[in-house]
C-alpha positions as CSV (number, residue, x, y, z in Angstrom):
1,X,-7.5,-0.4,-6.7
2,X,-3.9,-1.4,-6.2
3,X,-1.5,-1.3,-3.6
4,X,1.4,-2.9,-5.4
5,X,4.7,-1.7,-5.5
6,X,5.2,1.2,-8.0
7,X,7.1,4.6,-7.1
8,X,5.3,6.2,-4.5
9,X,3.9,9.8,-5.3
10,X,5.8,12.4,-3.6
11,X,6.2,15.1,-0.9
12,X,6.4,18.8,0.2
13,X,4.4,21.6,1.0
14,X,4.9,24.1,-2.5
15,X,3.3,26.4,-0.2
16,X,6.2,27.2,2.0
17,X,8.9,25.9,-0.2
18,X,10.0,23.5,2.4
19,X,9.4,20.1,3.6
20,X,7.0,21.5,6.2
21,X,7.1,18.0,8.4
22,X,4.6,19.2,10.7
23,X,3.7,21.9,13.0
24,X,5.7,24.8,13.5
25,X,3.8,26.3,16.4
26,X,1.1,24.9,19.2
27,X,-2.4,25.2,18.5
28,X,-4.1,28.3,19.9
29,X,-5.6,27.0,23.6
30,X,-9.0,29.3,23.5
31,X,-10.1,28.6,19.9
32,X,-13.3,26.6,19.8
33,X,-13.6,23.2,18.8
34,X,-14.8,23.6,14.9
35,X,-12.2,26.8,14.5
36,X,-9.4,24.5,15.9
37,X,-10.1,21.6,13.6
38,X,-10.5,23.9,10.7
39,X,-6.8,25.4,11.7
40,X,-5.4,21.8,12.1
41,X,-6.5,20.9,8.6
42,X,-4.8,23.9,7.1
43,X,-1.6,23.1,9.4
44,X,-1.3,19.4,8.5
45,X,-2.5,19.4,4.8
46,X,1.0,19.4,3.2
47,X,2.3,17.0,1.3
48,X,4.3,13.9,2.3
49,X,4.9,10.0,1.4
50,X,2.7,7.3,1.8
51,X,5.7,5.3,3.7
52,X,4.8,1.8,1.8
53,X,8.4,1.7,2.3
54,X,11.4,3.7,3.8
55,X,13.5,5.1,2.6
56,X,10.8,5.9,-0.1
57,X,11.1,5.2,-3.9
58,X,12.0,9.2,-4.3
59,X,15.6,7.7,-2.5
60,X,15.9,4.7,-5.3
61,X,18.9,5.3,-7.3
62,X,20.4,3.9,-10.3
63,X,23.5,3.3,-8.6
64,X,21.8,0.1,-7.3
65,X,22.3,-2.6,-10.0
66,X,21.8,-6.1,-10.8
67,X,24.9,-6.9,-9.3
68,X,24.2,-4.9,-6.3
69,X,20.9,-6.8,-5.7
70,X,22.6,-10.6,-6.4
71,X,24.9,-9.5,-3.7
72,X,22.2,-8.6,-1.1
73,X,20.1,-11.9,-2.2
74,X,23.1,-14.0,-1.9
75,X,23.0,-13.0,1.9
76,X,19.4,-12.4,2.6
77,X,17.7,-14.7,0.3
78,X,19.9,-17.8,-0.7
79,X,20.7,-18.3,3.2
80,X,18.3,-20.0,5.7
81,X,14.7,-21.7,5.6
82,X,12.8,-18.3,6.9
83,X,9.5,-18.1,4.8
84,X,9.7,-15.5,1.8
85,X,6.9,-13.7,0.2
86,X,6.0,-13.2,-3.7
87,X,4.7,-10.1,-5.7
88,X,3.8,-10.7,-9.1
89,X,2.5,-7.4,-10.8
90,X,0.6,-7.7,-14.1
91,X,0.0,-4.3,-15.7
92,X,-2.7,-4.5,-18.1
93,X,-6.0,-3.4,-18.0
94,X,-9.1,-3.5,-20.3
95,X,-10.2,0.2,-19.5
96,X,-9.0,3.2,-18.4
97,X,-10.0,4.3,-14.7
98,X,-9.4,8.2,-14.5
99,X,-7.9,8.0,-11.0
100,X,-5.4,5.4,-11.4
101,X,-1.9,6.0,-10.2
102,X,-0.8,2.3,-11.0
103,X,1.9,1.6,-13.6
104,X,-0.4,0.1,-15.9
105,X,-1.1,-0.6,-19.9
106,X,-4.7,-0.1,-21.1
107,X,-5.0,-2.5,-24.0
108,X,-7.6,-4.4,-25.7
109,X,-5.2,-6.9,-27.6
110,X,-5.1,-10.1,-25.8
111,X,-2.1,-11.3,-27.0
112,X,-0.1,-9.0,-25.0
113,X,-1.0,-11.4,-22.1
114,X,1.1,-14.5,-23.8
115,X,4.2,-12.5,-24.4
116,X,4.2,-11.0,-20.9
117,X,3.9,-14.4,-19.3
118,X,6.4,-15.9,-21.6
119,X,8.9,-13.1,-19.9
120,X,7.6,-13.7,-16.4
121,X,8.7,-17.2,-16.9
122,X,12.3,-16.3,-17.7
123,X,12.1,-13.5,-14.7
124,X,10.5,-16.3,-12.4
125,X,13.8,-18.8,-13.2
126,X,16.3,-16.2,-12.7
127,X,15.0,-14.9,-9.5
128,X,14.4,-18.4,-8.3
129,X,17.8,-19.4,-8.6
130,X,18.6,-16.7,-5.7
131,X,16.1,-18.3,-3.4
132,X,16.9,-21.0,-1.0
133,X,14.9,-23.7,-2.0
134,X,13.5,-24.6,1.5
135,X,12.0,-21.2,2.2
136,X,8.2,-21.7,1.9
137,X,6.3,-18.8,0.1
138,X,4.0,-18.2,3.0
139,X,2.7,-14.8,1.1
140,X,1.7,-14.3,-2.3
141,X,0.1,-11.5,-4.0
142,X,-0.8,-10.9,-7.8
143,X,-1.6,-7.1,-8.3
144,X,-1.4,-4.9,-11.3
145,X,-3.1,-3.4,-13.8
146,X,-5.5,-6.2,-13.6
147,X,-4.3,-9.4,-12.8
148,X,-7.6,-11.1,-13.9
149,X,-6.6,-9.8,-17.3
150,X,-5.0,-13.2,-17.7
151,X,-7.6,-15.9,-18.4
152,X,-8.1,-18.9,-16.8
153,X,-5.5,-21.0,-18.7
154,X,-3.0,-18.4,-18.3
155,X,-3.6,-18.0,-14.4
156,X,-3.3,-21.8,-14.0
157,X,0.0,-21.6,-16.1
158,X,1.5,-18.9,-14.0
159,X,0.8,-20.9,-11.1
160,X,2.2,-23.7,-12.2
161,X,5.4,-21.6,-12.9
162,X,5.6,-20.3,-9.6
163,X,5.3,-23.9,-8.1
164,X,7.6,-25.2,-10.3
165,X,10.5,-22.5,-9.2
166,X,9.5,-22.3,-5.7
167,X,8.1,-23.8,-2.3
168,X,5.0,-22.6,-2.6
169,X,2.9,-23.4,1.0
170,X,-0.3,-25.4,1.5
171,X,-0.3,-24.1,5.2
172,X,-3.7,-22.6,6.1
173,X,-1.9,-20.0,7.7
174,X,-0.9,-18.8,4.1
175,X,-1.7,-15.6,2.6
176,X,-2.6,-16.0,-1.1
177,X,-4.4,-12.9,-2.5
178,X,-5.2,-11.5,-5.6
179,X,-6.5,-8.1,-6.8
180,X,-9.7,-8.2,-8.9
181,X,-11.4,-5.9,-11.0
182,X,-15.3,-7.0,-10.5
183,X,-16.0,-6.1,-14.0
184,X,-13.3,-8.8,-15.7
185,X,-14.8,-12.0,-13.6
186,X,-17.2,-14.4,-13.3
187,X,-18.5,-16.9,-10.5
188,X,-16.4,-19.4,-12.4
189,X,-13.4,-17.4,-12.4
190,X,-13.7,-17.6,-8.5
191,X,-13.7,-20.8,-8.5
192,X,-10.8,-21.3,-10.5
193,X,-9.0,-19.0,-8.0
194,X,-9.8,-21.0,-5.2
195,X,-8.8,-24.3,-6.9
196,X,-5.3,-22.7,-8.0
197,X,-4.8,-21.8,-3.8
198,X,-5.9,-18.2,-3.6
199,X,-7.4,-17.6,-0.2
200,X,-7.7,-14.2,-0.3
201,X,-9.6,-12.1,-2.8
202,X,-9.4,-8.0,-3.0
203,X,-12.4,-6.4,-5.0
204,X,-11.5,-2.8,-6.4
205,X,-15.0,-1.1,-5.5
206,X,-14.0,2.6,-5.3
207,X,-17.6,3.9,-4.5
208,X,-21.1,2.8,-5.3
209,X,-22.4,6.4,-6.3
210,X,-23.6,6.1,-9.9
211,X,-22.4,9.8,-10.6
212,X,-19.0,9.2,-8.9
213,X,-18.5,5.8,-11.3
214,X,-19.4,8.4,-14.4
215,X,-16.4,10.6,-13.1
216,X,-14.1,8.3,-12.9
217,X,-15.0,5.7,-15.8
218,X,-15.6,3.2,-13.3
219,X,-19.4,1.7,-13.6
220,X,-20.1,-1.5,-11.6
221,X,-23.1,-2.3,-9.8
222,X,-23.8,-3.0,-6.0
223,X,-25.7,-6.3,-7.6
224,X,-22.1,-7.4,-9.2
225,X,-20.1,-6.9,-5.9
226,X,-23.0,-8.5,-4.0
227,X,-22.8,-11.7,-6.4
228,X,-19.1,-12.2,-6.4
229,X,-18.9,-11.4,-2.6
230,X,-21.4,-13.9,-1.9
231,X,-19.5,-16.5,-4.4
232,X,-16.6,-15.9,-2.4
233,X,-18.0,-17.1,0.6
234,X,-19.6,-19.9,-1.0
235,X,-16.0,-21.2,-1.8
236,X,-15.1,-20.4,1.4
237,X,-12.2,-18.1,0.4
238,X,-10.2,-16.8,4.1
239,X,-11.5,-13.1,3.1
240,X,-12.9,-11.0,1.2
241,X,-11.5,-7.3,1.3
242,X,-12.8,-3.9,-0.2
243,X,-10.8,-1.4,-1.9
244,X,-12.4,1.9,-1.9
245,X,-11.2,5.6,-2.1
246,X,-12.1,9.0,-0.9
247,X,-11.8,12.4,-2.4
248,X,-12.8,11.5,-5.8
249,X,-14.8,13.9,-8.1
250,X,-18.3,14.6,-7.3
251,X,-18.1,12.4,-4.1
252,X,-19.7,14.4,-0.9
253,X,-20.0,13.3,2.6
254,X,-23.6,12.3,1.9
255,X,-23.1,10.1,-0.9
256,X,-20.0,8.5,0.9
257,X,-22.4,7.8,3.7
258,X,-24.8,5.6,1.4
259,X,-21.3,3.9,0.0
260,X,-20.7,3.3,3.3
261,X,-24.2,1.9,4.4
262,X,-23.9,-0.4,1.4
263,X,-20.6,-1.5,2.1
264,X,-21.5,-2.3,5.7
265,X,-24.5,-4.2,4.5
266,X,-22.4,-6.1,2.2
267,X,-19.8,-6.8,5.2
268,X,-16.2,-7.7,3.7
269,X,-13.7,-8.9,6.0
270,X,-11.3,-6.1,5.5
271,X,-11.8,-2.8,3.7
272,X,-9.0,-0.6,2.5
273,X,-10.3,3.2,2.4
274,X,-7.5,5.0,0.5
275,X,-6.9,8.8,0.0
276,X,-7.2,10.0,-3.5
277,X,-4.2,11.6,-4.7
278,X,-4.5,13.8,-7.6
279,X,-1.3,14.4,-9.8
280,X,-2.3,15.0,-13.3
281,X,1.2,16.3,-14.2
282,X,2.5,12.6,-13.5
283,X,-0.7,10.3,-14.4
284,X,-1.9,11.4,-17.9
285,X,-5.3,9.6,-17.0
286,X,-6.0,12.0,-14.3
287,X,-6.3,14.9,-16.7
288,X,-10.0,13.8,-17.2
289,X,-11.0,14.7,-14.1
290,X,-11.7,18.3,-13.2
291,X,-10.2,19.6,-10.5
292,X,-13.3,21.9,-9.6
293,X,-15.1,18.5,-9.0
294,X,-12.7,17.5,-6.2
295,X,-13.9,17.9,-2.6
296,X,-12.1,20.2,-0.5
297,X,-9.6,19.4,2.2
298,X,-12.5,20.1,4.9
299,X,-14.6,18.0,3.0
300,X,-12.0,14.9,3.0
301,X,-11.4,15.3,6.6
302,X,-15.3,15.3,6.7
303,X,-15.3,12.1,4.9
304,X,-12.4,10.5,6.7
305,X,-14.4,11.1,10.2
306,X,-17.4,9.5,8.4
307,X,-15.3,6.4,7.5
308,X,-14.2,5.6,10.8
309,X,-17.4,6.9,12.8
310,X,-19.7,4.1,10.7
311,X,-17.0,1.4,10.1
312,X,-16.4,1.3,13.6
313,X,-19.9,1.5,14.7
314,X,-20.5,-1.4,12.6
315,X,-18.0,-3.5,14.3
316,X,-14.7,-3.1,12.3
317,X,-11.4,-2.4,14.0
318,X,-9.4,0.5,12.6
319,X,-5.9,-0.8,12.5
320,X,-3.9,1.7,10.8
321,X,-3.9,4.5,8.6
322,X,-6.5,3.5,6.2
323,X,-7.5,-0.1,6.9
324,X,-10.6,-1.5,8.6
325,X,-11.0,-5.1,9.6
326,X,-13.3,-7.3,11.8
327,X,-12.3,-8.1,15.2
328,X,-11.6,-11.7,14.5
329,X,-9.4,-11.1,11.5
330,X,-5.7,-11.9,11.5
331,X,-4.5,-8.4,11.1
332,X,-6.5,-7.5,14.1
333,X,-4.8,-10.2,16.4
334,X,-1.5,-9.6,14.9
335,X,-1.7,-5.9,16.1
336,X,-3.4,-6.6,19.5
337,X,-0.1,-8.9,19.9
338,X,2.5,-6.0,18.6
339,X,3.5,-8.2,15.4
340,X,1.5,-6.3,12.6
341,X,3.8,-5.4,10.0
342,X,3.5,-3.3,6.8
343,X,5.0,-3.9,2.9
344,X,4.0,-2.9,-0.7
345,X,1.2,-5.3,-0.5
346,X,-0.2,-3.7,2.9
347,X,-0.6,-4.3,6.2
348,X,0.4,-8.2,7.0
349,X,0.6,-10.6,9.7
350,X,4.5,-11.0,9.2
351,X,4.6,-14.0,7.9
352,X,7.8,-13.2,5.6
353,X,10.3,-10.3,5.8
354,X,11.8,-10.8,2.4
355,X,9.8,-9.8,-0.8
356,X,10.5,-10.7,-4.1
357,X,8.9,-8.7,-6.8
358,X,8.3,-10.1,-10.2
359,X,7.4,-8.2,-13.3
360,X,7.7,-4.7,-14.8
361,X,7.9,-2.2,-11.7
362,X,7.7,-4.8,-9.3
363,X,9.9,-4.1,-5.9
364,X,11.8,-6.1,-4.0
365,X,12.4,-5.8,-0.2
366,X,15.2,-7.5,1.2
367,X,16.7,-7.2,4.9
368,X,18.8,-4.3,4.1
369,X,17.7,-2.7,0.5
370,X,15.0,-2.2,-2.2
371,X,15.1,-3.0,-5.9
372,X,12.8,-1.9,-8.6
373,X,12.5,-3.6,-11.8
374,X,12.2,-1.7,-15.1
375,X,9.0,0.4,-15.2
376,X,9.1,0.6,-19.0
377,X,7.8,-2.7,-20.6
378,X,10.3,-2.8,-23.6
379,X,13.2,-1.9,-21.3
380,X,11.9,-5.1,-18.9
381,X,11.9,-7.1,-21.9
382,X,15.1,-6.0,-23.4
383,X,16.8,-6.9,-19.9
384,X,15.2,-10.3,-20.0
385,X,16.5,-11.1,-23.3
386,X,19.9,-10.5,-22.5
387,X,19.6,-13.0,-19.8
388,X,19.6,-10.1,-16.7
389,X,17.5,-9.6,-13.8
390,X,15.7,-6.3,-15.0
391,X,16.6,-4.2,-12.1
392,X,16.8,-0.8,-12.8
393,X,17.3,1.1,-9.4
394,X,17.3,0.4,-5.5
395,X,18.7,1.5,-2.5
396,X,20.9,-0.1,0.4
397,X,19.9,0.7,3.8
398,X,22.2,2.4,6.2
399,X,21.8,1.8,10.2
400,X,20.0,5.1,10.2
401,X,17.8,4.1,7.6
402,X,17.0,0.6,9.4
403,X,16.4,2.7,12.6
404,X,14.0,5.0,11.2
405,X,12.1,2.6,9.0
406,X,11.4,0.4,12.2
407,X,10.4,3.7,13.7
408,X,7.7,4.4,11.2
409,X,6.6,0.7,10.9
410,X,5.6,0.9,14.3
411,X,3.6,4.2,14.2
412,X,1.9,3.0,11.2
413,X,1.4,-0.7,12.3
414,X,0.9,-0.4,15.9
415,X,-0.1,3.5,16.6
416,X,2.3,3.8,18.8
417,X,6.4,3.7,19.5
418,X,8.3,1.9,22.1
419,X,11.0,4.0,22.8
420,X,12.6,1.2,24.9
421,X,12.2,-1.2,21.9
422,X,14.4,0.9,19.7
423,X,17.0,1.7,21.9
424,X,17.1,-2.2,22.9
425,X,17.2,-3.2,19.2
426,X,19.6,-0.4,17.8
427,X,21.7,0.2,21.2
428,X,21.2,3.6,21.0
429,X,20.3,6.5,23.3
430,X,16.9,7.7,21.6
431,X,16.6,11.0,23.3
432,X,20.2,12.1,21.8
433,X,19.6,10.2,18.7
434,X,16.6,12.3,18.1
435,X,16.6,15.4,20.0
436,X,14.9,17.4,17.1
437,X,12.4,14.9,16.5
438,X,11.3,14.7,19.8
439,X,10.8,18.7,19.7
440,X,8.7,18.0,16.6
441,X,6.8,15.6,18.4
442,X,5.9,17.8,21.2
443,X,4.0,20.4,18.6
444,X,2.0,17.7,17.6
445,X,1.4,16.6,21.0
446,X,0.3,20.3,21.9
447,X,-2.2,20.0,19.3
448,X,-3.5,16.9,21.0
449,X,-3.0,14.6,18.2
450,X,-0.6,12.3,20.2
451,X,1.0,11.8,23.7
452,X,4.0,11.1,25.0
453,X,3.9,9.2,27.9
454,X,7.1,7.4,29.5
455,X,9.0,5.6,27.1
456,X,6.0,5.4,24.4
457,X,4.5,7.7,22.0
458,X,1.1,7.1,21.5
459,X,-1.2,8.3,18.6
460,X,-4.9,9.3,19.4
461,X,-7.9,8.7,17.4
462,X,-7.8,12.2,16.3
463,X,-4.3,12.0,15.2
464,X,-4.6,9.1,12.8
465,X,-5.7,11.4,9.9
466,X,-2.4,13.0,10.5
467,X,-0.3,9.5,10.9
468,X,1.4,10.1,7.5
469,X,2.6,13.8,9.2
470,X,3.6,12.3,12.3
471,X,5.9,9.7,10.5
472,X,7.4,12.6,8.8
473,X,8.9,13.6,11.6
474,X,11.3,10.7,11.5
475,X,12.2,11.1,7.9
476,X,15.7,12.5,7.1
477,X,15.4,12.9,3.7
478,X,12.4,15.4,3.3
479,X,14.5,18.4,3.3
480,X,16.5,16.9,0.3
481,X,13.1,16.2,-1.4
482,X,12.3,19.8,-1.7
483,X,11.7,19.8,-5.0
484,X,9.5,16.6,-5.2
485,X,5.9,16.4,-5.2
486,X,4.6,14.2,-3.1
487,X,0.1,13.7,-2.7
488,X,-1.7,15.8,0.0
489,X,-1.6,13.9,3.4
490,X,-5.1,15.0,3.8
């Protein structure tokens, strides 16, 4: 599964017709535990953003143009020697996975890779002119789609293009990762990837249950994943990550427990367990999934509790909404030091703040703006044929946006908010600036999901499933998004 920068599935509670930010009243004090949990599920099972960015992609506008991006890049990318991050989106897949919500093109025509690579060359050349030549690329991520749709020669050519135009790092601390559909690679493929400089692999596992795999049209055996994992260790990749999903059709807590046992036995370094967002009106492939086969919100909460229980019992550390890592992992250490960050690629160790997105639909993230490439492949090609950067829309961040983004980042990454640090960084009086938001947090505190202790807001373990809801308190755009349709938070 990809964590790639595509437009985010969207958010409100259609049942109430409002943004339904969070609880509207405290939970009953005398309810028994199971009833109270059921009440919380009902209360917090609303629609809401995933907060891969703030403001979310819903706020991106066509008034943000290529000229806007160039102006922003001149200030943010051209100056200085700070590290920079690159993301390359490869949209092609050989097979359709019914659950997928990525920007993808399913095709068996291998020639499309050659054409796409030629256009990537054009964009890489144009974009590299805007990046200071001394800025090291400390983070590189290939996502999709299926990046390994490119064959070995094409991947080699792509890395050569990047190395020719950017200052690729050879530091041991660099994070060069690639998303892999296990069905598209061999042991020799992993050897090539290691030789090209990649040191992290992300394997799309999703679920090991055969019935669930059939329902999502993604058949791959445990033996296949085991072989690739062992080969990656043989070649000394820095880490192997598994992407899994809960809430899939025909998935049950019992079947998920078996998948978890297998995952624990294979012992990946990092695990991302995403919540399946069923939006068939937006993603046509999801129409092949019978809605009645999907687990209920109560079952999904049971699954989420099971995931946290089994993985933490196995020694993994729950570092955020959907990520688990081994205690010695760099992400765990970064969180302990209060330096964990999150961008369109997922959680990171904050090696680079500026992110340059390359390829169709990619999003670039600069200090005070986001810019998204054309999502349609033909439009992407046409813009490059005219010698233009294929920027289709974006958003410039106001000071208020930057304040709220920093708050949401702290909550998602540190599972707590330092009010003092926000006041110092932005010279505001928090209780006055966020008086309404603090009232909303008080209601969540009454539900036992967080604590307001002095100048800190601390999210409890019980509140982690509602982390998106907590962040929604600080999202000033939600009332304006009343016609949008984000994915369910639970």
